[in-house]
C-alpha positions in Angstrom: 12.2 21.1 186.1 11.7 17.3 186.0 8.3 17.7 187.7 7.0 19.7 184.7 8.0 17.2 182.1 5.4 14.5 181.7 6.9 11.4 180.1 5.3 8.2 178.9 5.6 5.4 181.4 8.7 4.0 179.6 9.9 2.0 182.6 6.7 0.0 182.9 7.3 -1.8 179.7 10.9 -2.5 180.5 10.1 -3.8 184.0 7.5 -6.2 182.5 10.0 -7.5 180.0 12.6 -8.0 182.7 10.2 -10.2 184.7 9.2 -12.2 181.6 12.7 -13.0 180.5 14.4 -16.4 180.8 18.0 -16.2 182.2 20.5 -16.4 179.4 18.0 -16.0 176.6 18.9 -13.3 174.1 22.4 -12.7 175.5 23.9 -13.6 172.1 23.1 -10.1 170.8 25.5 -8.5 173.3 28.4 -10.7 172.1 28.0 -10.2 168.3 30.9 -8.3 166.7 28.5 -5.9 165.0 27.0 -5.0 168.3 30.3 -4.7 170.2 31.8 -2.6 167.4 28.8 -0.3 167.6 28.9 -0.1 171.4 32.6 0.6 171.6 32.6 3.2 168.8 34.6 1.1 166.4 32.0 1.4 163.6 29.0 3.5 162.7 27.2 5.0 165.7 23.9 3.8 164.3 22.9 0.1 164.5 19.6 -1.2 162.9 18.4 -4.5 164.3 15.6 -5.7 162.0 13.6 -8.9 161.8 10.2 -10.3 160.9 7.2 -10.4 163.2 7.6 -12.6 166.3 11.4 -12.8 166.0 11.9 -11.4 169.5 13.1 -7.9 168.8 11.5 -6.3 171.8 12.8 -9.1 174.0 16.3 -8.4 172.7 15.8 -4.7 173.2 15.3 -5.2 177.0 18.5 -7.4 177.1 20.4 -4.6 175.2 19.2 -1.9 177.6 20.2 -3.8 180.7 23.6 -4.6 179.1 24.2 -0.9 178.2 23.2 0.3 181.7 25.6 -2.1 183.3 28.3 -1.3 180.8 27.8 2.5 181.1 29.1 3.0 184.6 30.7 6.3 183.8 28.5 9.3 184.6 29.2 10.6 181.1 27.5 7.5 179.6 23.7 7.8 179.6 21.1 5.3 178.3 17.7 6.6 177.0 15.0 4.4 175.5 11.5 4.2 174.1 9.4 1.1 173.4 6.9 1.8 170.7 3.6 -0.1 170.8 0.9 -0.1 168.2 -1.7 -0.4 171.0 -0.5 3.0 172.4 -0.2 5.0 169.2 -2.6 7.7 170.4 -0.5 8.3 173.5 2.9 8.0 171.8 2.8 11.3 170.1 6.1 13.0 168.9 5.8 15.5 171.7 5.4 12.8 174.3 8.2 10.8 172.9 10.5 13.9 173.1 9.4 14.6 176.6 10.2 11.1 177.6 13.7 11.2 176.1 14.3 14.7 177.5 13.3 13.7 181.0 15.5 10.6 181.0 18.5 12.7 179.8 18.0 15.6 182.3 17.6 13.1 185.2 21.2 12.0 184.6 22.7 15.4 185.4 23.8 16.3 188.9 23.1 19.9 188.2 20.9 21.7 185.6 22.9 21.9 182.3 23.3 25.4 180.9 21.3 24.5 177.7 18.2 23.9 179.9 18.4 27.2 181.9 16.0 29.0 179.6 13.5 26.2 179.9 13.9 26.4 183.7 13.3 30.1 183.8 10.2 29.8 181.5 8.7 27.2 183.8 9.4 29.2 186.9 7.8 32.2 185.2 4.6 30.2 184.8 4.8 29.4 181.1 3.7 26.1 179.6 6.2 23.5 178.5 7.5 24.4 175.0 6.1 22.7 172.0 7.7 20.1 169.7 10.1 22.3 167.8 11.6 24.0 170.8 12.0 20.8 172.8 13.6 19.1 169.8 16.2 21.9 169.6 16.9 21.6 173.3 17.2 17.9 173.2 19.7 17.9 170.4 21.7 20.7 172.1 22.0 18.5 175.1 23.1 15.6 173.0 25.7 17.6 171.1 29.2 17.5 172.7 28.1 14.5 174.8 28.9 11.5 172.6 28.6 9.0 175.4 24.8 9.0 175.1 23.0 5.8 174.0 19.5 6.1 172.5 17.4 3.0 171.9 14.2 3.0 169.9 12.3 -0.3 169.9 9.7 -1.3 167.3 9.9 1.9 165.3 7.5 0.3 162.7 4.8 0.4 165.4 4.9 4.2 165.5 1.8 5.4 163.6 3.1 6.0 160.1 0.2 8.4 159.2 0.4 10.9 162.0 3.6 10.4 164.0 6.4 8.6 162.2 7.5 11.5 160.0 8.3 13.7 162.9 9.9 10.8 164.8 12.1 9.9 161.9 13.1 13.6 161.6 14.1 13.4 165.3 16.1 10.3 164.5 18.0 12.1 161.8 18.9 14.8 164.2 20.1 12.2 166.8 22.2 10.6 164.1 23.8 13.9 163.2 24.4 14.8 166.8 26.9 11.9 167.0 25.4 9.9 169.8 24.9 6.1 169.8 21.6 5.1 168.3 20.1 1.6 168.1 16.8 1.0 166.4 14.7 -2.2 166.1 11.9 -2.7 163.6 10.6 -4.9 160.8 12.8 -4.5 157.7 10.3 -3.5 155.1 8.6 -0.1 156.0 9.9 2.1 153.2 10.5 5.2 155.3 12.4 3.3 157.9 14.6 1.6 155.2 15.3 5.0 153.6 16.5 6.3 157.0 18.5 3.3 158.2 19.2 1.1 155.1 22.8 2.3 154.7 23.6 1.8 158.4 25.2 -1.2 160.1 22.5 -3.9 160.4 21.9 -7.0 162.5 19.3 -9.6 161.4 17.2 -10.7 164.4 16.0 -14.3 164.4 15.2 -16.5 167.4 18.2 -18.9 167.9 17.6 -22.5 168.5 19.6 -22.2 171.8 17.3 -19.4 173.0 14.1 -21.3 172.1 15.4 -24.5 173.7 16.2 -22.6 177.0 12.8 -20.9 176.9 10.9 -24.2 176.4 12.9 -26.0 179.0 12.3 -23.2 181.5 8.5 -23.3 180.8 8.5 -27.1 181.3 10.4 -26.7 184.6 7.9 -24.1 185.8 5.0 -26.5 185.1 4.3 -28.9 187.9 2.5 -31.3 185.5 5.2 -31.3 182.8 8.1 -31.4 185.2 6.7 -34.1 187.5 3.9 -36.1 185.8 5.3 -36.8 182.3 8.5 -38.7 181.5 11.8 -37.3 180.2 11.1 -38.7 176.8 7.9 -36.6 176.5 9.7 -33.5 177.7 12.5 -34.0 175.1 9.8 -34.5 172.4 8.2 -31.2 173.4 11.5 -29.4 172.9 12.2 -31.1 169.6 8.8 -30.5 168.2 8.7 -26.8 169.0 12.3 -26.3 167.7 11.3 -27.9 164.4 8.4 -25.6 163.9 9.8 -22.3 165.3 10.7 -20.8 161.9 13.1 -18.4 163.4 10.4 -16.8 165.5 10.2 -16.4 169.3 6.5 -15.6 169.4 5.5 -18.9 167.8 7.1 -21.1 170.4 5.5 -19.0 173.1 2.0 -19.6 171.6 2.8 -23.3 171.1 3.8 -23.7 174.7 0.4 -22.1 175.7 -1.2 -25.1 173.9 1.0 -27.7 175.6 0.6 -26.2 179.0 -3.2 -26.5 178.6 -3.1 -30.3 178.4 -3.8 -32.4 181.5 -2.3 -35.8 180.7 0.4 -37.5 178.7 -1.8 -38.6 175.8 -3.2 -35.1 175.4 0.4 -33.7 175.3 1.4 -36.2 172.6 -1.7 -35.4 170.5 -1.1 -31.7 170.8 2.5 -32.1 169.7 1.3 -33.9 166.5 -1.1 -31.1 165.7 1.1 -28.1 166.5 0.8 -25.6 163.6 3.6 -24.1 161.6 3.7 -20.4 161.1 1.7 -17.6 162.8 -1.2 -17.8 160.4 -1.7 -21.5 160.9 -1.3 -21.0 164.6 -4.0 -18.3 164.6 -6.4 -20.7 162.7 -5.5 -23.5 165.1 -6.2 -21.3 168.2 -9.5 -20.1 166.8 -10.6 -23.7 166.2 -9.7 -24.5 169.9 -11.7 -21.5 171.1 -14.8 -22.5 169.0 -14.7 -26.2 169.7 -14.6 -26.1 173.5 -16.9 -28.5 175.3 -20.5 -27.6 176.1 -19.7 -26.9 179.7 -17.2 -24.3 178.5 -19.5 -22.6 176.0 -19.7 -19.5 178.1 -15.9 -19.2 178.0 -15.9 -19.7 174.2 -18.5 -16.9 173.8 -16.5 -14.7 176.1 -13.4 -15.2 173.9 -15.2 -14.5 170.7 -16.7 -11.4 172.2 -13.3 -10.1 173.3 -11.8 -10.8 169.9 -14.7 -9.1 168.2 -14.3 -5.9 170.2 -10.5 -5.8 169.8 -10.6 -6.4 166.1 -13.2 -3.7 165.3 -12.5 -0.7 167.6 -10.9 2.3 166.0 -8.4 2.7 168.9 -6.8 0.5 171.5 -9.0 -0.2 174.6 -7.8 -0.2 178.1 -8.6 -3.3 180.2 -11.4 -1.4 182.0 -12.9 -0.3 178.7 -12.9 -3.8 177.4 -14.5 -5.1 180.5 -17.3 -2.5 180.1 -17.7 -3.3 176.4 -18.0 -7.0 176.9 -20.5 -6.5 179.7 -23.0 -4.7 177.3 -25.8 -7.2 176.6 -26.8 -7.5 172.9 -30.5 -6.9 173.6 -30.1 -3.6 175.3 -30.8 -4.9 178.8 -29.1 -3.7 181.9 -25.3 -4.1 181.8 -23.9 -7.3 183.3 -21.3 -7.4 186.0 -17.8 -6.7 184.8 -15.7 -9.8 184.1 -12.2 -10.2 185.6 -9.6 -9.2 182.9 -7.6 -12.4 183.5 -10.7 -14.3 182.3 -10.1 -12.6 178.9 -6.5 -13.9 178.8 -7.5 -17.4 179.8 -10.4 -17.8 177.4 -8.4 -16.6 174.3 -5.6 -19.1 174.6 -2.7 -16.6 174.2 -4.3 -14.4 171.5 -4.9 -11.7 174.1 -2.2 -10.7 176.7 
């Protein structure tokens, strides 16, 4: 039956985040009383972790999932998760979301549960996979009476509010009523999400100074130049400067470290530290100035960055890496298409604005 359910590649995102993480960073969430009370069933079975853009919510989600999977050694405890991504809104339909959760859940059973026998018979009889309504009923039936199920939804606000989120929030209501453990991360202000989760136990997500310090120190240690070629005083100044301007965000220090890592001598590092922007908007303006003001010999790289950003900011749907390569290769005068540019060149030329 698992072969007939086509889930989203939910593990790809999680595996990427695992590789990106710095050891110890984000572990604070797993020791908070609100989290432990939720995990151990001593409070509401729904926990809403909300925070502003760039606070590190998705990073923390990956920490939480790993923690739950290690904690949930009992075969009755099951961990299901979804990472929403605004770049994948077309693919992340309610039906696909449900298939992804259903497949994760069914894969934990040693034998086919009785609730899924009708679905199994239908598939063996050559019928198509049922639609949203029938799969929703089946999933909730599988959840009911099995309270040791943990469901994690990351970045719910990135689910398309116009076409998908109404059905997804209806599914969340069903999950909450089924009595399983539910954890949702999102920004705090989408009205429909607040209406759903505003009365639940909440955790405010902000990047802690300890996490930012660990992250920056790890980035410095990974850089041959910063770890070997500049003095301890400069390394300590990097940590202090980035901490001072972090504003409770994890994304901002990551972008600022991109700037520092792009310098080639001590003087450039110190000058970059003096000019480090505060806030994401100021950082965006700063990065755009860097792109536009590259030296003449890098003019081709600057043009590439502007072309990439133009395409990404004007298309009506997210582009795959291959589609972006083809779009950038189209010459403005209608001549023959240029050779495709390596996708890593997009990343390098955009100074952290494209990943």
